py3Dmol code that shows the C-alpha trace and the ligand (Angstrom):
import py3Dmol

protein = """\
ATOM      1  CA  MET A   1      15.789  -7.604 -19.371  1.00  0.00           C
ATOM      2  CA  ILE A   2      14.734 -11.179 -18.143  1.00  0.00           C
ATOM      3  CA  ALA A   3      13.964  -9.656 -14.862  1.00  0.00           C
ATOM      4  CA  GLY A   4      11.733  -6.889 -16.638  1.00  0.00           C
ATOM      5  CA  ARG A   5       9.797  -9.406 -18.698  1.00  0.00           C
ATOM      6  CA  TYR A   6       9.477 -11.575 -15.880  1.00  0.00           C
ATOM      7  CA  MET A   7       7.877  -8.802 -13.619  1.00  0.00           C
ATOM      8  CA  THR A   8       5.548  -7.627 -16.713  1.00  0.00           C
ATOM      9  CA  THR A   9       4.362 -11.330 -16.870  1.00  0.00           C
ATOM     10  CA  ILE A  10       3.846 -11.374 -13.175  1.00  0.00           C
ATOM     11  CA  SER A  11       1.885  -8.255 -13.396  1.00  0.00           C
ATOM     12  CA  THR A  12      -0.775  -9.200 -15.913  1.00  0.00           C
ATOM     13  CA  ASN A  13      -1.387 -12.611 -14.114  1.00  0.00           C
ATOM     14  CA  LEU A  14      -1.762 -10.998 -10.923  1.00  0.00           C
ATOM     15  CA  GLN A  15      -4.127  -8.430 -11.990  1.00  0.00           C
ATOM     16  CA  ALA A  16      -6.273 -11.297 -13.718  1.00  0.00           C
ATOM     17  CA  ASN A  17      -6.039 -13.412 -10.651  1.00  0.00           C
ATOM     18  CA  LEU A  18      -7.292 -10.758  -8.505  1.00  0.00           C
ATOM     19  CA  ARG A  19     -10.216  -9.966 -10.951  1.00  0.00           C
ATOM     20  CA  THR A  20     -10.984 -13.828 -10.828  1.00  0.00           C
ATOM     21  CA  VAL A  21     -11.001 -13.882  -6.971  1.00  0.00           C
ATOM     22  CA  LEU A  22     -13.317 -10.926  -6.904  1.00  0.00           C
ATOM     23  CA  ALA A  23     -15.607 -12.478  -9.289  1.00  0.00           C
ATOM     24  CA  ARG A  24     -15.660 -15.659  -7.160  1.00  0.00           C
ATOM     25  CA  ILE A  25     -16.507 -13.643  -4.132  1.00  0.00           C
ATOM     26  CA  SER A  26     -19.460 -11.717  -5.863  1.00  0.00           C
ATOM     27  CA  ALA A  27     -20.869 -15.004  -7.285  1.00  0.00           C
ATOM     28  CA  ALA A  28     -20.644 -16.741  -3.968  1.00  0.00           C
ATOM     29  CA  CYS A  29     -22.447 -13.861  -2.465  1.00  0.00           C
ATOM     30  CA  GLY A  30     -25.048 -13.837  -5.035  1.00  0.00           C
ATOM     31  CA  SER A  31     -25.580 -17.539  -4.297  1.00  0.00           C
ATOM     32  CA  ALA A  32     -26.040 -16.972  -0.590  1.00  0.00           C
ATOM     33  CA  GLY A  33     -28.306 -13.871  -1.167  1.00  0.00           C
ATOM     34  CA  ARG A  34     -25.692 -11.578   0.349  1.00  0.00           C
ATOM     35  CA  ASP A  35     -24.334  -8.101  -0.547  1.00  0.00           C
ATOM     36  CA  PRO A  36     -20.658  -8.571  -1.784  1.00  0.00           C
ATOM     37  CA  ALA A  37     -19.663  -5.290   0.178  1.00  0.00           C
ATOM     38  CA  GLY A  38     -20.096  -7.575   3.257  1.00  0.00           C
ATOM     39  CA  VAL A  39     -17.150  -9.564   2.539  1.00  0.00           C
ATOM     40  CA  ARG A  40     -13.563  -8.238   2.439  1.00  0.00           C
ATOM     41  CA  LEU A  41     -10.731  -9.864   0.584  1.00  0.00           C
ATOM     42  CA  LEU A  42      -7.395 -10.260   2.242  1.00  0.00           C
ATOM     43  CA  ALA A  43      -4.650 -11.050  -0.201  1.00  0.00           C
ATOM     44  CA  VAL A  44      -2.249 -13.519   1.519  1.00  0.00           C
ATOM     45  CA  SER A  45       1.295 -12.427   0.424  1.00  0.00           C
ATOM     46  CA  LYS A  46       3.324 -14.790   2.641  1.00  0.00           C
ATOM     47  CA  THR A  47       6.592 -15.991   0.661  1.00  0.00           C
ATOM     48  CA  TRP A  48       5.990 -13.436  -2.197  1.00  0.00           C
ATOM     49  CA  PRO A  49       8.338 -10.461  -2.509  1.00  0.00           C
ATOM     50  CA  ALA A  50       7.544  -6.881  -1.926  1.00  0.00           C
ATOM     51  CA  GLU A  51       7.200  -6.199  -5.532  1.00  0.00           C
ATOM     52  CA  ALA A  52       4.558  -8.578  -6.049  1.00  0.00           C
ATOM     53  CA  VAL A  53       2.449  -6.782  -3.301  1.00  0.00           C
ATOM     54  CA  ARG A  54       3.122  -3.495  -4.992  1.00  0.00           C
ATOM     55  CA  GLN A  55       1.748  -4.789  -8.121  1.00  0.00           C
ATOM     56  CA  VAL A  56      -1.549  -6.195  -6.608  1.00  0.00           C
ATOM     57  CA  ALA A  57      -1.755  -2.893  -4.323  1.00  0.00           C
ATOM     58  CA  ALA A  58      -1.679  -1.155  -7.786  1.00  0.00           C
ATOM     59  CA  CYS A  59      -4.631  -2.964  -8.682  1.00  0.00           C
ATOM     60  CA  GLY A  60      -6.638  -1.484  -5.890  1.00  0.00           C
ATOM     61  CA  GLN A  61      -6.092  -4.253  -3.218  1.00  0.00           C
ATOM     62  CA  GLN A  62      -5.298  -2.650   0.247  1.00  0.00           C
ATOM     63  CA  ALA A  63      -5.472  -5.519   2.891  1.00  0.00           C
ATOM     64  CA  PHE A  64      -2.620  -8.140   2.919  1.00  0.00           C
ATOM     65  CA  GLY A  65      -1.953 -11.045   5.100  1.00  0.00           C
ATOM     66  CA  GLU A  66       1.378 -12.260   6.369  1.00  0.00           C
ATOM     67  CA  ASN A  67       2.427 -15.393   8.394  1.00  0.00           C
ATOM     68  CA  TYR A  68       6.034 -14.882   9.329  1.00  0.00           C
ATOM     69  CA  VAL A  69       7.198 -11.961  11.537  1.00  0.00           C
ATOM     70  CA  GLN A  70      10.618 -11.017   9.986  1.00  0.00           C
ATOM     71  CA  GLU A  71       9.704 -11.584   6.307  1.00  0.00           C
ATOM     72  CA  ALA A  72       6.422  -9.518   7.032  1.00  0.00           C
ATOM     73  CA  VAL A  73       8.187  -6.495   8.768  1.00  0.00           C
ATOM     74  CA  ASP A  74      10.987  -6.447   5.908  1.00  0.00           C
ATOM     75  CA  LYS A  75       7.948  -6.209   3.309  1.00  0.00           C
ATOM     76  CA  ILE A  76       5.929  -3.595   5.640  1.00  0.00           C
ATOM     77  CA  VAL A  77       9.115  -1.296   5.805  1.00  0.00           C
ATOM     78  CA  ALA A  78       9.934  -1.776   1.891  1.00  0.00           C
ATOM     79  CA  LEU A  79       6.154  -0.791   1.116  1.00  0.00           C
ATOM     80  CA  ALA A  80       6.050   2.194   3.564  1.00  0.00           C
ATOM     81  CA  ASP A  81       5.719   4.506   0.451  1.00  0.00           C
ATOM     82  CA  VAL A  82       2.437   2.826  -0.657  1.00  0.00           C
ATOM     83  CA  PRO A  83      -0.480   4.714   0.771  1.00  0.00           C
ATOM     84  CA  GLY A  84      -3.361   2.887   2.438  1.00  0.00           C
ATOM     85  CA  LEU A  85      -2.120  -0.531   2.957  1.00  0.00           C
ATOM     86  CA  GLU A  86      -3.493  -2.581   5.814  1.00  0.00           C
ATOM     87  CA  TRP A  87      -1.256  -5.444   7.329  1.00  0.00           C
ATOM     88  CA  HIS A  88      -3.047  -8.697   8.787  1.00  0.00           C
ATOM     89  CA  PHE A  89      -0.994 -11.024  10.857  1.00  0.00           C
ATOM     90  CA  ILE A  90      -2.639 -14.491  10.220  1.00  0.00           C
ATOM     91  CA  GLY A  91      -0.022 -16.976  11.221  1.00  0.00           C
ATOM     92  CA  PRO A  92       0.819 -18.594  14.771  1.00  0.00           C
ATOM     93  CA  LEU A  93       2.514 -16.116  17.006  1.00  0.00           C
ATOM     94  CA  GLN A  94       5.044 -17.011  19.598  1.00  0.00           C
ATOM     95  CA  SER A  95       5.233 -14.816  22.605  1.00  0.00           C
ATOM     96  CA  ASN A  96       8.821 -13.678  21.910  1.00  0.00           C
ATOM     97  CA  LYS A  97       7.815 -12.159  18.743  1.00  0.00           C
ATOM     98  CA  THR A  98       4.766 -10.185  19.648  1.00  0.00           C
ATOM     99  CA  ARG A  99       6.734  -6.733  19.959  1.00  0.00           C
ATOM    100  CA  PRO A 100       7.355  -6.302  16.129  1.00  0.00           C
ATOM    101  CA  VAL A 101       3.793  -7.474  15.345  1.00  0.00           C
ATOM    102  CA  ALA A 102       2.345  -5.018  17.817  1.00  0.00           C
ATOM    103  CA  GLU A 103       4.186  -2.203  16.353  1.00  0.00           C
ATOM    104  CA  HIS A 104       3.905  -2.989  12.493  1.00  0.00           C
ATOM    105  CA  PHE A 105       0.263  -4.595  11.989  1.00  0.00           C
ATOM    106  CA  HIS A 106      -3.162  -3.250  11.781  1.00  0.00           C
ATOM    107  CA  TRP A 107      -4.752  -6.819  12.662  1.00  0.00           C
ATOM    108  CA  VAL A 108      -3.896 -10.105  13.939  1.00  0.00           C
ATOM    109  CA  HIS A 109      -6.129 -12.801  13.435  1.00  0.00           C
ATOM    110  CA  SER A 110      -4.463 -15.650  15.225  1.00  0.00           C
ATOM    111  CA  ILE A 111      -4.967 -15.013  18.831  1.00  0.00           C
ATOM    112  CA  ASP A 112      -5.393 -18.394  20.687  1.00  0.00           C
ATOM    113  CA  ARG A 113      -4.349 -17.676  24.201  1.00  0.00           C
ATOM    114  CA  LEU A 114      -4.512 -14.692  26.791  1.00  0.00           C
ATOM    115  CA  LYS A 115      -0.890 -14.410  27.126  1.00  0.00           C
ATOM    116  CA  ILE A 116      -0.172 -13.409  23.602  1.00  0.00           C
ATOM    117  CA  ALA A 117      -3.148 -10.901  23.698  1.00  0.00           C
ATOM    118  CA  GLN A 118      -1.775  -9.442  27.057  1.00  0.00           C
ATOM    119  CA  ARG A 119       1.677  -8.963  25.247  1.00  0.00           C
ATOM    120  CA  LEU A 120       0.172  -7.245  22.182  1.00  0.00           C
ATOM    121  CA  SER A 121      -1.967  -4.894  24.318  1.00  0.00           C
ATOM    122  CA  GLU A 122       1.166  -3.981  26.534  1.00  0.00           C
ATOM    123  CA  GLN A 123       3.198  -3.529  23.431  1.00  0.00           C
ATOM    124  CA  ARG A 124       0.988  -1.633  21.049  1.00  0.00           C
ATOM    125  CA  PRO A 125       2.530   1.814  20.763  1.00  0.00           C
ATOM    126  CA  ASP A 126       0.335   4.808  22.036  1.00  0.00           C
ATOM    127  CA  ALA A 127       0.740   6.663  18.806  1.00  0.00           C
ATOM    128  CA  LEU A 128      -1.236   3.880  16.913  1.00  0.00           C
ATOM    129  CA  PRO A 129      -4.994   3.020  17.026  1.00  0.00           C
ATOM    130  CA  PRO A 130      -5.523  -0.111  18.945  1.00  0.00           C
ATOM    131  CA  LEU A 131      -4.825  -3.368  17.249  1.00  0.00           C
ATOM    132  CA  GLN A 132      -7.672  -4.928  15.708  1.00  0.00           C
ATOM    133  CA  VAL A 133      -7.804  -8.853  16.780  1.00  0.00           C
ATOM    134  CA  CYS A 134      -9.727 -12.185  16.058  1.00  0.00           C
ATOM    135  CA  ILE A 135      -9.614 -15.203  18.301  1.00  0.00           C
ATOM    136  CA  GLN A 136      -8.576 -18.136  16.231  1.00  0.00           C
ATOM    137  CA  VAL A 137     -10.786 -21.056  17.137  1.00  0.00           C
ATOM    138  CA  ASN A 138     -10.084 -24.846  16.504  1.00  0.00           C
ATOM    139  CA  VAL A 139     -13.326 -25.838  14.703  1.00  0.00           C
ATOM    140  CA  SER A 140     -11.899 -29.215  13.625  1.00  0.00           C
ATOM    141  CA  GLY A 141     -10.920 -30.931  16.870  1.00  0.00           C
ATOM    142  CA  GLU A 142      -8.229 -33.435  16.789  1.00  0.00           C
ATOM    143  CA  GLU A 143      -7.680 -32.762  13.118  1.00  0.00           C
ATOM    144  CA  SER A 144      -6.022 -29.448  13.875  1.00  0.00           C
ATOM    145  CA  LYS A 145      -3.395 -27.896  16.328  1.00  0.00           C
ATOM    146  CA  SER A 146      -3.893 -24.467  16.146  1.00  0.00           C
ATOM    147  CA  GLY A 147      -6.754 -22.188  17.693  1.00  0.00           C
ATOM    148  CA  CYS A 148      -8.349 -22.363  21.095  1.00  0.00           C
ATOM    149  CA  PRO A 149     -10.827 -24.910  21.764  1.00  0.00           C
ATOM    150  CA  PRO A 150     -14.377 -23.881  21.104  1.00  0.00           C
ATOM    151  CA  GLU A 151     -15.662 -24.353  24.479  1.00  0.00           C
ATOM    152  CA  GLU A 152     -12.716 -21.957  25.965  1.00  0.00           C
ATOM    153  CA  ALA A 153     -13.528 -19.194  23.178  1.00  0.00           C
ATOM    154  CA  GLN A 154     -16.020 -17.241  25.540  1.00  0.00           C
ATOM    155  CA  ALA A 155     -13.824 -16.976  28.421  1.00  0.00           C
ATOM    156  CA  LEU A 156     -10.829 -15.912  26.274  1.00  0.00           C
ATOM    157  CA  ALA A 157     -13.010 -13.382  24.239  1.00  0.00           C
ATOM    158  CA  LEU A 158     -14.300 -11.807  27.377  1.00  0.00           C
ATOM    159  CA  ALA A 159     -10.773 -11.373  28.677  1.00  0.00           C
ATOM    160  CA  VAL A 160      -9.180 -10.158  25.123  1.00  0.00           C
ATOM    161  CA  ALA A 161     -12.106  -7.643  24.966  1.00  0.00           C
ATOM    162  CA  ALA A 162     -11.175  -6.130  28.170  1.00  0.00           C
ATOM    163  CA  LEU A 163      -7.560  -5.246  27.157  1.00  0.00           C
ATOM    164  CA  PRO A 164      -7.067  -1.614  26.669  1.00  0.00           C
ATOM    165  CA  ARG A 165      -4.905  -1.292  23.501  1.00  0.00           C
ATOM    166  CA  LEU A 166      -6.738  -4.358  21.363  1.00  0.00           C
ATOM    167  CA  THR A 167     -10.213  -4.226  19.928  1.00  0.00           C
ATOM    168  CA  LEU A 168     -11.695  -7.476  19.535  1.00  0.00           C
ATOM    169  CA  ARG A 169     -13.432  -7.804  16.002  1.00  0.00           C
ATOM    170  CA  GLY A 170     -14.193 -11.468  15.577  1.00  0.00           C
ATOM    171  CA  LEU A 171     -13.265 -15.070  15.074  1.00  0.00           C
ATOM    172  CA  MET A 172     -10.965 -16.889  12.661  1.00  0.00           C
ATOM    173  CA  ALA A 173     -10.832 -20.631  11.617  1.00  0.00           C
ATOM    174  CA  ILE A 174      -8.926 -22.867   9.461  1.00  0.00           C
ATOM    175  CA  PRO A 175     -10.639 -26.176   8.933  1.00  0.00           C
ATOM    176  CA  GLU A 176      -8.725 -29.225   8.092  1.00  0.00           C
ATOM    177  CA  PRO A 177      -8.410 -29.607   4.389  1.00  0.00           C
ATOM    178  CA  THR A 178     -11.225 -31.825   3.224  1.00  0.00           C
ATOM    179  CA  GLU A 179     -13.124 -32.576  -0.191  1.00  0.00           C
ATOM    180  CA  ASN A 180     -16.210 -33.047   2.027  1.00  0.00           C
ATOM    181  CA  ILE A 181     -18.418 -29.943   1.592  1.00  0.00           C
ATOM    182  CA  PRO A 182     -20.935 -30.666   4.165  1.00  0.00           C
ATOM    183  CA  LEU A 183     -18.377 -31.229   6.757  1.00  0.00           C
ATOM    184  CA  LEU A 184     -16.506 -28.141   5.670  1.00  0.00           C
ATOM    185  CA  ARG A 185     -19.526 -26.041   5.845  1.00  0.00           C
ATOM    186  CA  SER A 186     -20.464 -27.553   9.465  1.00  0.00           C
ATOM    187  CA  ARG A 187     -16.915 -26.336  10.579  1.00  0.00           C
ATOM    188  CA  PHE A 188     -17.605 -22.715   9.386  1.00  0.00           C
ATOM    189  CA  ALA A 189     -21.196 -22.874  10.578  1.00  0.00           C
ATOM    190  CA  LEU A 190     -19.662 -23.654  13.971  1.00  0.00           C
ATOM    191  CA  LEU A 191     -17.659 -20.556  13.910  1.00  0.00           C
ATOM    192  CA  ARG A 192     -20.691 -18.358  12.983  1.00  0.00           C
ATOM    193  CA  GLN A 193     -22.806 -20.052  15.841  1.00  0.00           C
ATOM    194  CA  LEU A 194     -19.928 -18.997  18.260  1.00  0.00           C
ATOM    195  CA  GLN A 195     -20.017 -15.606  17.036  1.00  0.00           C
ATOM    196  CA  GLN A 196     -23.734 -15.335  17.689  1.00  0.00           C
ATOM    197  CA  THR A 197     -23.465 -16.691  20.936  1.00  0.00           C
ATOM    198  CA  LEU A 198     -20.670 -14.267  22.141  1.00  0.00           C
ATOM    199  CA  ASN A 199     -22.496 -11.405  20.826  1.00  0.00           C
ATOM    200  CA  SER A 200     -25.672 -12.437  22.817  1.00  0.00           C
ATOM    201  CA  LYS A 201     -23.274 -12.429  25.798  1.00  0.00           C
ATOM    202  CA  GLY A 202     -22.587  -8.617  25.168  1.00  0.00           C
ATOM    203  CA  LEU A 203     -19.702  -8.635  22.714  1.00  0.00           C
ATOM    204  CA  ALA A 204     -20.203  -6.983  19.349  1.00  0.00           C
ATOM    205  CA  LEU A 205     -18.072  -9.174  16.872  1.00  0.00           C
ATOM    206  CA  ASP A 206     -18.474  -8.190  13.412  1.00  0.00           C
ATOM    207  CA  THR A 207     -15.867 -10.079  11.763  1.00  0.00           C
ATOM    208  CA  LEU A 208     -15.761 -13.953  10.789  1.00  0.00           C
ATOM    209  CA  SER A 209     -12.357 -14.565   9.138  1.00  0.00           C
ATOM    210  CA  MET A 210     -12.786 -17.691   7.180  1.00  0.00           C
ATOM    211  CA  GLY A 211     -12.404 -19.243   3.900  1.00  0.00           C
ATOM    212  CA  MET A 212      -9.094 -19.601   1.578  1.00  0.00           C
ATOM    213  CA  SER A 213      -8.521 -20.099  -2.203  1.00  0.00           C
ATOM    214  CA  HIS A 214      -9.972 -23.605  -2.268  1.00  0.00           C
ATOM    215  CA  ASP A 215     -12.969 -23.164  -0.023  1.00  0.00           C
ATOM    216  CA  LEU A 216     -14.045 -19.388   0.038  1.00  0.00           C
ATOM    217  CA  GLU A 217     -17.534 -20.158  -1.527  1.00  0.00           C
ATOM    218  CA  SER A 218     -18.424 -22.535   1.443  1.00  0.00           C
ATOM    219  CA  ALA A 219     -17.129 -19.915   3.757  1.00  0.00           C
ATOM    220  CA  ILE A 220     -19.149 -17.121   2.295  1.00  0.00           C
ATOM    221  CA  ALA A 221     -22.280 -19.340   2.251  1.00  0.00           C
ATOM    222  CA  GLU A 222     -21.956 -19.838   6.184  1.00  0.00           C
ATOM    223  CA  GLY A 223     -21.357 -16.036   6.826  1.00  0.00           C
ATOM    224  CA  ALA A 224     -17.611 -15.231   6.368  1.00  0.00           C
ATOM    225  CA  THR A 225     -16.984 -11.548   6.390  1.00  0.00           C
ATOM    226  CA  LEU A 226     -13.358 -11.831   5.280  1.00  0.00           C
ATOM    227  CA  VAL A 227     -11.859 -14.255   3.182  1.00  0.00           C
ATOM    228  CA  ARG A 228      -7.922 -14.851   3.226  1.00  0.00           C
ATOM    229  CA  VAL A 229      -6.685 -15.830  -0.198  1.00  0.00           C
ATOM    230  CA  GLY A 230      -3.130 -16.611  -1.249  1.00  0.00           C
ATOM    231  CA  THR A 231      -2.651 -19.106  -3.961  1.00  0.00           C
ATOM    232  CA  ALA A 232      -5.571 -18.047  -6.188  1.00  0.00           C
ATOM    233  CA  ILE A 233      -4.063 -14.558  -6.441  1.00  0.00           C
ATOM    234  CA  PHE A 234      -0.286 -14.967  -6.234  1.00  0.00           C
ATOM    235  CA  GLY A 235       0.135 -18.435  -7.414  1.00  0.00           C
ATOM    236  CA  GLU A 236       1.290 -21.582  -5.676  1.00  0.00           C
ATOM    237  CA  ARG A 237       3.877 -20.845  -3.257  1.00  0.00           C
ATOM    238  CA  THR A 238       7.201 -22.407  -4.541  1.00  0.00           C
ATOM    239  CA  TYR A 239       8.978 -22.844  -1.070  1.00  0.00           C
ATOM    240  CA  PRO A 240       7.046 -24.492   1.625  1.00  0.00           C
ATOM    241  CA  LYS A 241       7.603 -22.241   4.792  1.00  0.00           C
ATOM    242  CA  GLU A 242       4.334 -23.327   6.596  1.00  0.00           C
ATOM    243  CA  THR A 243       5.341 -24.187  10.111  1.00  0.00           C
ATOM    244  CA  SER A 244       1.901 -25.128  11.291  1.00  0.00           C
TER     245      SER A 244
END
"""
ligand_1 = """\
15
PLP
C -1.526 -19.368 3.907
C -2.911 -18.970 4.478
C -3.932 -18.617 3.746
C -3.987 -18.511 2.435
O -4.216 -19.763 1.664
P -4.368 -20.256 0.321
O -4.748 -21.662 0.188
O -2.962 -20.000 -0.446
O -5.414 -19.151 -0.376
C -4.929 -18.218 4.581
N -5.014 -18.224 5.862
C -3.943 -18.455 6.618
C -4.061 -18.500 8.104
C -2.748 -18.995 5.853
O -1.744 -19.373 6.612
"""
view = py3Dmol.view(width=600, height=400)
view.addModel(protein, "pdb")
view.setStyle({"model": 0}, {"cartoon": {"style": "trace"}})
view.addModel(ligand_1, "xyz")
view.setStyle({"model": 1}, {"stick": {}})
view.zoomTo()
view.show()
């Protein structure tokens, strides 16, 4: 009974939290003069059980983000009965773990070197559509270790776009945590400018994956088309599994 009551409580909170996040996205679009249809919500479910994802999916949310390969694959398998789910891998990816990602996910946001992209392309099963990918760019210089340096993004993007089983959709960034809003916005603006530059070189990137629970408003003001939100939907993560 305790478990049952606990789940009921979670369900109510999850639905309210999801509504609040969608309202924040709408309000941010309003302030920026943007159509809310141009910003997708990715619900980041890392560390949360499949049952929590099932409840958020029951509220109409379809896209979920995960960071840890084994945890994610277990959840994807457990939720195979839920129609329409779209799984996005957003964490650091080691080359020895690309195969389950190529086999189970729809999107990967964290491509930061060609070797990872080549393996994903080779390992993407023929029966599935091409894997949708973003290149992660380090927009914060020495403050951050993950992502490719902005000056290398063009060469990487052109090489990734040529891989047969991947579709390059855009760019992703995680700026360093800061309360300095102008600085934060300059980081997001850098990603948008890079997207424009790459599109002027012949690519057709339609995705800017930027903004999380605490900074989605700034990201939307700078052109985000997809925000990745965990804590504001699921609550504080109770065990720290962040590895980067
Ligand atoms: C965990 C994570 C998020 C979600 O962060 P919150 O602050 O919980 O919203 C977004 N993007 C990436 C890459 C993450 O690892």
